[in-house]
C-alpha positions in Angstrom: -38.9 -1.1 34.8 -36.4 -3.5 36.2 -37.3 -7.1 36.8 -35.7 -9.3 39.4 -35.9 -12.6 37.5 -32.9 -14.1 35.9 -32.3 -13.8 32.2 -32.5 -17.3 30.7 -32.3 -18.0 27.0 -36.1 -18.1 26.8 -36.7 -14.9 28.7 -34.1 -13.2 26.4 -36.6 -13.9 23.6 -39.3 -11.8 25.3 -39.9 -8.2 24.2 -39.4 -5.3 26.6 -43.2 -5.1 27.1 -43.5 -8.9 27.5 -40.8 -8.7 30.3 -42.8 -6.0 32.0 -46.0 -8.0 31.8 -44.2 -11.2 33.0 -42.6 -9.3 35.9 -46.1 -8.0 37.0 -47.5 -11.5 36.6 -44.8 -12.8 38.9 -45.7 -10.1 41.5 -49.2 -11.7 41.6 -51.1 -9.1 39.6 -54.3 -10.0 37.8 -54.7 -9.2 34.1 -56.8 -6.1 35.0 -54.1 -4.9 37.5 -51.4 -5.4 34.9 -53.4 -3.5 32.3 -54.0 -0.6 34.7 -50.4 -0.4 35.8 -49.1 -0.3 32.2 -51.9 1.8 30.8 -53.0 -0.8 28.3 -56.2 -2.7 27.6 -56.8 -6.0 29.4 -57.1 -7.7 26.0 -53.6 -6.5 25.1 -52.3 -8.0 28.4 -53.9 -11.3 27.4 -52.2 -11.2 24.0 -48.8 -10.5 25.6 -49.4 -13.4 28.0 -50.3 -15.7 25.1 -47.0 -14.7 23.4 -45.1 -15.2 26.7 -46.6 -18.7 27.2 -45.6 -19.7 23.7 -42.0 -18.5 24.1 -41.6 -20.1 27.5 -43.4 -23.3 26.3 -46.0 -23.2 29.1 -49.8 -23.4 29.0 -50.9 -21.3 31.9 -50.1 -18.5 34.4 -49.4 -21.2 37.0 -46.9 -23.0 34.7 -45.2 -19.6 33.9 -44.7 -19.0 37.6 -43.4 -22.5 38.2 -41.1 -22.1 35.1 -39.6 -18.9 36.7 -39.1 -20.7 40.0 -37.2 -23.6 38.3 -35.1 -21.5 35.9 
């Protein structure tokens, strides 16, 4: 899956799956929609999001979206 967002130093630290989850988050999908799209459990999506937030140094979905808009 290709993502449109730019590769910054922080997004380069994300795994392939984390990039997929982040791309779907940026498309406005809910955790359940992301899970369904990727064929994984909602809990797994939540774990990926936690890891993404740590790597991007943000605390929420909204901050992650703002981070992408500003980077």
